[in-house]
C-alpha positions in Angstrom: 71.0 7.3 -27.9 70.2 10.7 -29.7 67.4 9.2 -31.4 65.8 7.9 -28.3 66.3 11.2 -26.3 64.4 13.0 -29.2 61.4 10.4 -28.8 61.8 11.1 -24.8 61.6 15.0 -25.2 58.8 15.6 -27.8 57.1 12.0 -28.0 56.2 10.4 -31.4 53.4 8.5 -32.9 54.6 6.7 -35.6 57.6 4.4 -34.4 57.1 2.9 -31.2 53.2 3.2 -31.4 53.6 0.0 -33.5 54.7 -3.1 -31.5 55.9 -4.4 -35.1 58.3 -1.5 -36.0 62.2 -2.0 -35.9 62.7 0.4 -33.1 60.3 -1.4 -31.0 61.2 -5.1 -31.7 64.9 -4.1 -31.9 65.3 -1.5 -29.4 62.6 -0.8 -26.7 61.6 -4.6 -26.1 65.0 -6.0 -25.8 65.8 -3.0 -23.4 63.0 -3.5 -21.2 63.7 -7.2 -21.3 67.4 -7.0 -20.1 66.1 -4.0 -17.5 63.6 -5.9 -16.2 65.9 -9.1 -15.8 68.6 -7.3 -14.2 66.6 -5.6 -11.5 66.2 -7.3 -8.1 63.1 -9.4 -7.9 61.6 -7.0 -5.0 62.3 -3.9 -7.4 61.1 -5.8 -10.5 57.4 -4.4 -10.1 58.7 -0.6 -10.0 60.9 -1.3 -12.9 57.8 -2.5 -14.8 56.3 0.8 -13.9 59.1 2.9 -14.9 59.5 0.9 -18.3 55.7 1.3 -18.9 55.4 5.4 -18.0 58.7 5.7 -20.0 57.1 4.0 -22.9 53.9 6.2 -22.8 56.3 9.4 -22.5 58.2 8.3 -25.7 54.9 7.8 -27.9 52.6 10.8 -26.4 55.4 13.4 -25.1 53.9 15.9 -22.7 50.5 13.9 -23.0 51.7 11.7 -20.3 49.8 14.1 -18.2 46.5 12.6 -19.3 47.8 9.1 -18.1 49.1 10.5 -14.9 45.7 12.7 -13.9 44.0 9.6 -14.6 46.0 7.3 -12.4 45.6 9.8 -9.6 41.9 10.3 -10.0 41.3 6.4 -10.3 43.3 6.0 -6.7 41.6 8.7 -5.0 38.2 8.0 -6.1 38.6 4.6 -5.4 40.0 5.4 -1.9 36.4 7.7 -1.3 34.4 5.0 -2.5 36.3 2.5 -0.1 35.8 4.7 2.8 32.2 4.9 2.0 31.6 1.1 2.2 33.6 0.8 5.2 31.6 3.5 6.7 28.3 2.1 5.7 29.3 -1.4 6.9 30.3 -0.1 10.4 27.4 2.2 10.7 24.9 -0.6 9.8 26.3 -2.9 12.1 26.2 -0.6 15.0 22.6 0.6 14.3 19.3 -0.8 15.4 17.5 -3.3 12.8 14.9 -1.0 12.1 17.2 1.3 11.2 19.6 -0.4 8.8 17.8 -0.1 5.5 17.8 3.7 5.8 21.3 3.7 6.5 22.0 1.6 3.5 20.1 3.7 1.2 21.7 7.1 2.3 25.3 5.6 1.8 24.4 4.2 -1.5 23.2 7.7 -2.7 26.6 8.9 -1.3 28.3 6.2 -3.0 26.4 7.0 -6.2 27.1 10.7 -6.0 31.1 9.8 -5.8 30.8 7.4 -8.6 29.2 10.1 -10.9 31.9 12.5 -10.2 34.3 10.0 -11.0 32.5 9.0 -14.4 32.3 12.9 -15.0 35.9 13.4 -14.5 36.8 10.4 -17.2 34.1 9.9 -19.3 33.4 13.7 -19.4 37.3 14.5 -20.1 37.2 11.9 -22.9 34.0 13.0 -24.3 35.3 16.8 -24.0 38.6 16.0 -25.9 37.1 13.5 -28.3 34.0 14.7 -29.3 33.4 18.8 -28.8 34.7 19.2 -32.5 32.3 16.6 -34.1 29.5 18.3 -31.8 30.4 22.2 -32.6 30.6 21.3 -36.4 27.3 19.9 -36.6 25.7 22.3 -34.6 27.6 24.9 -37.3 26.2 23.1 -40.2 22.7 22.7 -38.9 22.2 26.3 -37.5 24.4 28.1 -39.9 26.7 29.2 -37.3 30.6 29.7 -37.2 31.4 28.7 -33.4 35.3 28.1 -33.2 36.0 24.6 -32.8 39.0 23.8 -30.4 41.8 21.4 -31.6 42.3 19.2 -28.8 45.3 17.0 -28.6 44.9 13.2 -27.2 47.1 10.8 -26.2 47.4 7.4 -27.9 45.4 4.9 -26.2 43.4 7.2 -24.0 39.8 5.4 -24.6 41.4 2.1 -23.5 42.9 3.4 -20.0 40.0 5.4 -19.6 37.6 2.4 -19.9 39.9 0.4 -17.6 39.7 3.3 -14.9 35.9 3.4 -14.9 35.7 -0.3 -14.8 37.8 -0.4 -11.6 35.8 2.4 -9.9 32.5 0.4 -10.7 33.7 -2.6 -9.3 35.0 -0.7 -5.7 31.5 0.7 -5.8 29.4 -2.6 -6.1 31.9 -4.2 -3.7 33.3 -6.4 -5.9 36.7 -5.0 -5.9 38.5 -4.0 -2.7 39.9 0.1 -3.2 43.6 -0.3 -3.5 45.3 2.3 -1.5 48.6 1.5 -3.6 48.8 4.4 -5.9 51.7 2.6 -7.8 50.1 -0.6 -8.3 46.8 1.4 -9.9 49.3 3.2 -12.0 50.8 -0.1 -12.9 47.3 -1.5 -13.7 46.4 1.6 -16.0 49.9 1.9 -17.6 51.3 -1.5 -18.6 53.0 -0.8 -21.9 51.5 -3.7 -24.0 48.1 -3.0 -23.1 47.8 0.6 -23.6 48.1 1.2 -27.2 45.2 -1.1 -28.3 44.2 -2.9 -25.3 42.8 -5.5 -24.2 40.6 -3.4 -21.7 41.8 -5.3 -18.5 39.9 -5.6 -15.0 41.8 -4.8 -12.1 41.2 -8.6 -10.7 42.4 -10.0 -14.0 45.8 -8.4 -14.3 46.8 -5.8 -11.2 47.8 -8.5 -8.7 49.9 -10.3 -11.7 51.7 -7.3 -12.7 52.5 -6.4 -9.0 53.7 -9.8 -8.3 55.3 -10.5 -11.4 58.6 -12.7 -11.2 61.5 -13.0 -13.3 61.5 -14.1 -16.8 61.7 -17.8 -18.0 63.1 -19.4 -20.9 59.8 -21.0 -21.4 57.9 -17.9 -21.2 60.4 -16.0 -23.2 60.2 -18.7 -26.1 56.4 -18.8 -26.1 55.8 -15.3 -26.0 58.1 -14.5 -28.9 56.4 -17.1 -30.8 53.2 -15.7 -30.5 55.1 -11.9 -31.3 56.2 -13.6 -34.6 52.6 -15.0 -35.5 51.1 -11.5 -34.8 53.6 -10.3 -36.9 53.1 -12.4 -40.0 49.4 -11.2 -39.8 50.4 -7.7 -39.9 53.5 -7.9 -42.2 52.2 -10.3 -44.8 48.6 -9.8 -44.9 47.5 -6.1 -43.3 50.3 -4.1 -44.7 50.1 -5.6 -48.0 46.6 -5.1 -48.4 47.0 -1.4 -47.3 47.4 0.0 -50.9 44.6 -1.5 -52.6 41.9 -0.7 -49.5 43.2 3.1 -49.2 43.0 3.5 -52.9 39.6 2.4 -53.5 38.1 4.0 -50.0 39.7 7.2 -51.0 38.7 7.1 -54.5 35.2 5.7 -54.6 33.6 6.9 -57.8 36.4 5.8 -59.9 35.5 2.0 -59.2 32.6 -0.6 -60.1 30.8 -2.2 -57.3 32.5 -5.6 -57.7 35.9 -3.6 -57.0 34.2 -1.9 -54.2 33.2 -5.1 -52.7 36.5 -6.8 -52.9 38.0 -3.8 -51.3 35.3 -4.3 -48.4 36.3 -7.7 -47.9 40.3 -6.8 -48.0 39.8 -4.2 -45.3 37.8 -6.3 -43.2 40.7 -9.1 -43.5 43.1 -6.4 -43.2 41.4 -5.1 -40.1 41.4 -8.4 -38.6 44.9 -9.2 -39.1 46.1 -5.8 -38.0 44.0 -5.6 -34.7 44.4 -9.7 -33.8 47.9 -9.4 -34.6 48.7 -6.9 -32.3 46.6 -8.8 -29.6 48.8 -11.5 -30.2 51.8 -9.2 -29.9 50.2 -8.1 -26.4 49.9 -11.7 -25.2 52.9 -12.7 -26.1 54.6 -9.7 -24.2 52.5 -10.5 -21.4 53.8 -14.1 -21.4 57.5 -13.0 -21.4 57.0 -11.1 -18.1 54.8 -13.7 -16.6 51.5 -12.0 -16.9 48.4 -13.6 -18.7 46.4 -11.2 -20.6 42.7 -11.6 -21.3 42.1 -12.9 -24.9 40.4 -10.2 -27.1 39.6 -12.5 -30.1 38.3 -16.0 -30.3 37.8 -16.8 -34.0 35.2 -14.5 -35.0 34.7 -15.5 -38.3 33.5 -18.9 -37.2 30.5 -17.1 -35.7 26.9 -18.3 -36.9 25.1 -15.0 -35.7 26.3 -11.3 -35.3 25.5 -11.6 -31.9 28.0 -14.6 -31.4 30.6 -12.3 -33.8 30.6 -9.7 -31.1 31.3 -12.2 -28.6 34.2 -13.2 -30.1 35.6 -10.0 -31.8 37.4 -7.3 -29.4 35.9 -9.3 -26.7 37.1 -7.2 -23.7 35.1 -4.0 -25.2 32.0 -6.0 -25.5 32.0 -7.4 -22.3 32.6 -3.9 -20.8 29.7 -2.5 -22.3 27.9 -5.8 -21.2 28.8 -5.1 -17.7 29.0 -1.4 -17.4 26.2 -0.3 -20.0 24.0 -3.1 -20.6 23.3 -4.6 -17.1 22.9 -1.1 -15.4 20.4 -0.1 -17.8 18.4 -3.5 -17.8 18.7 -3.5 -14.2 17.2 -0.2 -13.4 13.9 0.5 -11.8 11.9 2.0 -15.0 13.6 -1.0 -17.1 12.7 -3.4 -14.4 9.0 -1.9 -14.6 8.8 -1.8 -18.2 10.0 -5.5 -18.3 7.4 -6.5 -16.0 4.5 -4.8 -17.8 5.6 -5.9 -21.3 6.0 -9.6 -20.1 2.7 -10.0 -19.1 1.2 -8.3 -22.7 4.0 -9.7 -24.8 5.2 -13.0 -23.4 8.3 -14.3 -21.7 10.2 -13.8 -25.1 8.9 -10.5 -26.6 8.7 -9.0 -23.1 12.2 -8.8 -21.8 13.3 -7.7 -25.2 11.4 -4.4 -25.1 13.6 -3.3 -22.0 16.6 -5.3 -23.3 16.3 -3.6 -26.8 16.6 0.0 -25.0 19.8 -1.3 -23.1 21.0 -2.5 -26.1 20.7 0.7 -28.2 22.9 2.2 -25.6 25.6 -0.1 -25.9 25.8 0.3 -29.5 25.2 3.8 -29.4 28.3 4.1 -27.1 30.1 1.3 -29.0 29.8 3.7 -32.4 30.7 6.7 -30.3 33.8 5.0 -28.8 35.1 4.2 -32.3 35.2 8.0 -33.2 33.4 11.2 -33.5 31.7 10.7 -37.2 28.2 9.7 -38.4 29.8 6.8 -39.9 30.9 5.3 -36.8 27.3 6.2 -35.3 25.8 4.4 -38.2 27.9 1.6 -37.9 26.7 0.9 -34.1 23.2 1.2 -35.4 23.7 -1.0 -38.1 25.0 -3.9 -35.8 22.1 -3.1 -33.2 19.3 -3.5 -36.0 20.9 -6.8 -36.8 21.3 -8.2 -33.4 17.9 -6.7 -32.4 16.1 -8.1 -35.4 18.0 -11.4 -35.0 16.5 -11.6 -31.5 12.8 -11.0 -32.3 13.1 -13.2 -35.3 14.5 -16.3 -33.2 11.1 -18.0 -32.6 9.9 -17.4 -36.2 13.1 -18.9 -37.5 12.8 -21.9 -35.1 9.3 -22.7 -36.4 10.5 -22.4 -40.0 13.1 -24.9 -39.5 10.9 -27.3 -37.8 8.3 -27.1 -40.6 11.0 -27.5 -43.4 12.8 -30.4 -41.5 16.1 -28.1 -41.2 18.4 -29.0 -38.7 20.5 -26.2 -37.2 23.3 -28.5 -36.2 23.9 -30.0 -39.5 27.2 -28.7 -41.4 25.6 -27.2 -44.4 23.0 -25.3 -42.3 26.1 -23.9 -40.1 28.1 -23.0 -42.9 25.3 -21.2 -44.7 24.9 -19.1 -41.3 28.6 -18.5 -40.8 28.8 -17.2 -44.4 25.7 -14.7 -44.1 27.4 -13.5 -40.8 30.5 -12.8 -42.6 28.8 -10.9 -45.4 27.0 -8.7 -43.0 30.0 -8.1 -41.2 31.9 -6.9 -44.4 29.1 -4.7 -45.1 29.2 -3.1 -41.6 33.3 -2.8 -42.2 32.5 -1.1 -45.3 30.6 1.9 -43.4 33.5 1.4 -40.5 36.3 2.4 -43.0 34.4 4.7 -45.7 35.2 8.1 -45.8 32.3 9.5 -44.1 28.7 8.1 -44.2 27.8 9.5 -47.7 30.9 8.0 -49.1 29.6 4.7 -47.5 26.3 4.9 -48.7 27.5 5.8 -52.4 29.9 2.5 -52.0 27.0 0.4 -50.9 24.7 1.7 -53.6 27.5 0.8 -56.2 27.7 -2.5 -54.9 24.3 -3.3 -55.2 23.5 -1.7 -58.8 26.8 -2.3 -60.5 28.5 -5.3 -59.1 31.2 -6.1 -61.8 34.7 -6.6 -62.0 35.4 -5.9 -65.8 37.4 -2.6 -65.0 40.2 -4.7 -63.0 43.6 -4.8 -65.2 47.1 -5.2 -64.0 47.7 -1.6 -64.8 44.6 -0.6 -62.3 46.0 -3.1 -59.7 49.4 -1.6 -60.0 48.2 2.0 -59.5 46.7 0.6 -56.3 50.1 -1.0 -55.3 48.9 -4.5 -55.6 49.1 -7.4 -58.3 47.7 -10.9 -58.4 51.0 -12.5 -56.5 50.2 -10.5 -53.5 46.6 -11.8 -53.6 48.1 -15.2 -53.8 50.5 -14.6 -50.9 47.6 -13.2 -48.6 45.3 -16.2 -49.8 48.1 -18.8 -48.5 48.5 -16.7 -45.3 45.1 -16.7 -44.8 45.0 -20.4 -45.4 47.7 -20.9 -42.4 45.7 -18.8 -40.0 42.4 -20.7 -40.9 44.1 -23.9 -40.0 45.5 -22.7 -37.0 42.1 -21.2 -35.7 40.3 -24.3 -37.0 42.7 -26.6 -34.6 42.3 -23.9 -31.6 38.5 -24.0 -32.3 38.3 -27.9 -32.0 40.6 -27.2 -28.6 43.8 -28.0 -30.0 46.2 -25.2 -28.8 48.7 -25.3 -31.3 51.6 -23.7 -29.3 51.0 -26.2 -26.7 51.1 -29.2 -29.3 54.0 -27.7 -30.6 56.1 -27.7 -27.3 55.5 -31.5 -26.8 57.3 -32.3 -30.1 61.0 -32.8 -30.4 63.2 -29.6 -29.9 64.1 -29.9 -33.7 60.5 -29.8 -35.1 59.9 -26.9 -32.7 62.9 -24.9 -33.8 62.5 -26.0 -37.7 58.7 -24.4 -37.5 60.1 -21.2 -35.7 62.7 -20.6 -38.4 60.1 -21.4 -41.2 57.6 -18.8 -39.6 60.9 -16.2 -39.3 61.9 -16.9 -43.1 58.0 -16.8 -44.2 58.0 -13.2 -42.8 61.3 -12.1 -44.0 60.2 -13.4 -47.6 56.7 -12.5 -48.0 56.5 -9.2 -45.4 55.4 -6.1 -46.9 58.2 -3.9 -46.1 60.8 -1.8 -47.7 60.7 0.3 -50.9 56.9 0.7 -52.2 55.0 -0.3 -49.0 53.7 2.1 -46.7 53.5 0.6 -43.1 50.2 0.9 -41.0 49.8 2.4 -38.2 48.3 0.4 -35.3 44.7 1.0 -36.8 42.8 0.5 -33.4 45.2 2.9 -31.7 43.3 5.9 -33.0 39.9 4.8 -31.4 
C-alpha cells in the first residue's frame, strides 16, 4: 500500500508503464479487474474512467493535467464545432435557395477557424513541449548563439492521446462524427489505460461507444484476453529484453565493431523493436478483450510485405491511417493540389501526373511521421528515407511491369514474392539502423562500415559476453521467432490460432497455455544480468 501511495503522490515512468512489469501484471491489472467486476453495471463506465485516470496519475504524477486539459479542450471544441454545424443546417434550411451557397461558405470558414484553434491548442502544445529544445539547439549551432533551452517535462503517451483528440475534432468538423456533449465519455475515450502508453491510436467511432457501454467481464473474454497478454509477454521477455544488451552495446560504441557486427545489431534491433511493440499491442488487445472492448489491430504481419508501402500498411497501422486521413487526403484534396494534379495529368499522363501532387502530400506525411517519432535529425532522415523509397517505388512501377513482361517474370510466383519480401526486409533494417542510431552522424558511420567493412571475424565468445549475450541466447531468440513466424503464417492464411485453439478439447487448450507459461518462465530474460527494456514506443 505504501508503494502504491508513493506512486500516486509523485508518479513514475519505470514500473507501471510496462504492461509486463510485475507491479502491473501482479498488482494494478488484477486490482482493476476486481474493482470493475464488483462495480454495478450502470456504474462500470465510471469505474473504468477512474481506473484509467488513476493509472495515468500513477505513471505521470502531476503531469496528469496534460491529459485533463486535453479532455476539456477536445470536449469544448467539439461542442463548438457541433453548434456551428447545427446553426449552418438551420440557416441553410431557412434561407432562399440562391443564398444557400454563400451561407455554406460562411459557416465553413467559421468551422475552419475553430478547427484551426483546436489544432493549434493540441498540436501547437505538442510541438512546443516536444520540439522547442531541438529547434533552439539547432539555431544556437547554426548562428553561434547561446539562447536558453527550456526543459519541458512531457507526460508519457502525450503524442498518442493528442492524435486521438485531433482525429475526433476533424471528424466532427467533417460531419462524420456527431459532437459528444458528455465530457466523461470523451475523457474515457482519450484516457482508457491500456491504449494510453503506446497506442493504438483509436478513432471515436471505434471505441468510445464500446467503452461507455462496456458490460461485465465474461470467462471467455478473460481467458482469451490473458492468452493474448501471455503471447505478448513471450515476445517481450524472451526476445526483446534478451537482445537489449547486444543492441545497446553495439549502437552506443559504433567505432569498436566491424560492419558485419553492426549489420547483425541492426537486424537484432529490428527484431527487438517489432517484438517489443507488437508484444505491447498484444497486451493492449488482450486487456481490451478482458473488459469487452475490441481494440483496432496495430500490426498485420509486416514482415510478409513485398514493398515498403505495403510494410507501412501493416506496421503501426493506426498511425499510418491517421496520417493518411488527416494529412495525406487533406493535402491532396486541397485546391492547389487539385489544380497541380489536373495540369500534370495533361502533360505527364494518368500515372505520373497524379504522382506529382501526391508526392507533395506523401512528403508532408513522412516529414510529420519522422518528427512524430522524435526531435532529432535521425528521425527526420528516417522519414525522408521511407518517403524516397515509397515515391521511387510508385514512379518505377510501370517500368518494373514492362521489364517483368519482357523477361517473362510472373510477380505472383513464389520465388519472385520471396525475393521481394527479402528485399523489403533488408530496406526496413537499414531504415531502423538510422532510427536507432545515436544521432544521424552515427547512423551514417554505421552504414558506411556495413558497406566497406562487412566482416564478422572479430566476433568471439568474450566479445559476446561483454555485450551480455551468448550463442544460447541467439538460439532461444531463433526458436521464439520461429514460433511467432508459424503463428503469423497461419494468421496470414486466414487461420486465427486462438479461435482455432478455442475449438479444441479443454485438455489441449490448457496444455498449450501451460506450455506457454513454462516457456516464458524458463526462457524469459529477467533476473540478475538482464536490464528490462522500457516500452520502446512510449517515448514517441
